[in-house]
N, C-alpha and C positions, 0 to 999 in steps of 0.2 A: 210319463207323465211329459204331456207335451212341452215343448218349448215355451211356449208363453208359459205356462206355469211354474218350468226354471226360471225365467226371465224376474217374476215375481217374487218367487223364494229369494232372487239372487238380490234386488231390490229390497225388500226386506229384511234382509241380511246387515244391508249395507247402511239403511238408515237405521237401525237397531246399533251396528257399532260407530255409526256418527252417534246418536246419545247417547252413549256409555261413553264414547271421547269427551264428548259436549260436558258431560257430567264429573267426569272423573277430572276435566282442566279447567270448568269454574270449583268443584271443590281445592284443587290444588293453591289456586289462586287464592280463594279463600283462605287457606292453611299459610301460604305465604304472606298476605296482611298482617293476618292474624300474628306469626312470628316476627312481622316489621313492629309492628303497635308495641310489643311485647320486649322485644330484646333493646331497643335501645334504656328502657327501666332499669334490665338487669344488669348490661353492660355496663352504666357508672356504678352501679352497686357492686361492680366485681372487689374492688379493692374492700369492701365489707364484708367480706364474704371468709367463712371462719368455721374451722366445725363448733361441733358446743361440747366443751366435755361431759362425763359422766359425771357423776357422783359417787364416788366408792369409800370405803371404807374399809381395810385390809390392811393387817401390819405390813411396813417396806422389806422387800425383799434383802437377805444377806446378800451382798453382792459390793466385790473389792475390785479395781481391774488399775492398769497403770496408766498415770497419766502421759499429755507428750512431754514433758518434763521429766519421767522416767521411775519417777514417783510410783507407788502402790497406795491410793485412794480408795475407802470404805462409805459407805450411803450412810455409815452411822458415825463419820468425822463430822458431820453436818446437825449432827442431830439437836442442836440449840437454831438453826436458821429453819426457815421453810425453804425447802427446796424442791428447785423445779428438775426431773429429768429430763434429758429430750436426748430421744433416740434419734439417730439422722446420718448421713450418706453424701462424702461429696457428691457423688454422681447424680442425687436424688431433686427433681427440679423445684418439686415442694420444701423440700428442707432448704436448701438455699432461698428460697423466698421471705422464708422466716425469720431466716436467719439473723438481719437486720435486726427486727424488729422486737428478738429476746436479748440482744445486746441492747436496744436503747432502753429496752424494760428492767433488764439490768440494771445499768447505769444509772437508773433511777431511783429503783429499789435496794439495789445493794443496804445500804444506810440505813435501811428498813425491818434487816434480817434474812434478806431474800442471798439465796445461794442457785445458781445454774451450774450441773455438770452435764457437758453438752457429750453421749457416751457416741460415739464413729463408727460405724458397723463395717470395721474389715479390712480400709484400707488401710497403705502403708503409711510409720507415722512420719515420714517427710511430706509425704503428700494431706497429711491433716495438718502436719506445723503448716504448708502451704495456705492451707484456708485458712484457719485460726489468724494466720499475721496477715491473708486479704482483708477477712471482717473483723479484727480487731476486736478476740473473742475476747472480755477483762475473765475468765470467769474459767472453772475448772472444765478441761478436754479431755477425757478418754479416751482410750484404743480398748478395741473391742474386736480383735481378730476370729473370735471363736464363734461370735452370738450369745458372749453370756446375758448378757442385759436383756436381750432380747427374750432369749429362756427366760431366766428371770421373771421378767412382767408377762411372759404368757402374752406375746402381741411379738409377730413380725414383719410387722406394716411400720412402714415409715413413712413420715414421721411419726415418732409416736411421743408424748412426752405423760409426764405424770409428777402431780403436784403431792409431795406429801411434808404435812406439817413438823411443829415442833415435840412433839411426842413420837414419830418413828411411824405416824398412818398414814397411808396413800387415801387421800382423802380426792383427787380427781385424775381424769385420765382423759385424753385426746388423740384421738388418730385424725391425722390430716393438718392442712396446716392451721399454724394459730395467729392470730389478727390482734394490733394492738389492743384493741377494744375488749375483746373475749380475755385476754390477760388481766384489763383493769376489771372488770366487772368480775372475775372468777377470783382472781390469782390474790390481788391488791387485800380483800377484808379479811384474809387467813394474816395476811402481815402484820395486821393493825390490831389482829386479835393475840389475846397470849395464850 
């Protein structure tokens, strides 16, 4: 192959590389523009993001644990209530994010028969007590150093929540953060039914 042919081959490769770079760059620009158009709506809706519960139908597990006052309580102690069991941890960001929502929902609906049992997954009592005081948690807070609740509900993810009706049947389960709109949509009807 002569020098002229080598030069032509190099120019063709350079031209091909320029075309590939142009196409890739254009694709990246189009992708970035699409992202910029999509994100503002998504970001404005971020406060409304909540996991959707799964409808279930099974007996509540037999579970008894010590609360932060040192008294042993059982899920069956709240049989006359609609019970929201929330597995959480002090180190879990989505757990922290949803706790004010759970407190506000409880404060509004306790008079309608709502009870929340917040079961902390393994931290020492003094740390859990600090957290409960900080968030002014008015409901029952249980300590679970061995992960018995996570095992009983067969879900190791945090946060995870379960709604147990007045007959002791688990009706809803969430994995992930819950918002107020989801609580109103899915839990309030259970409070209003007999």
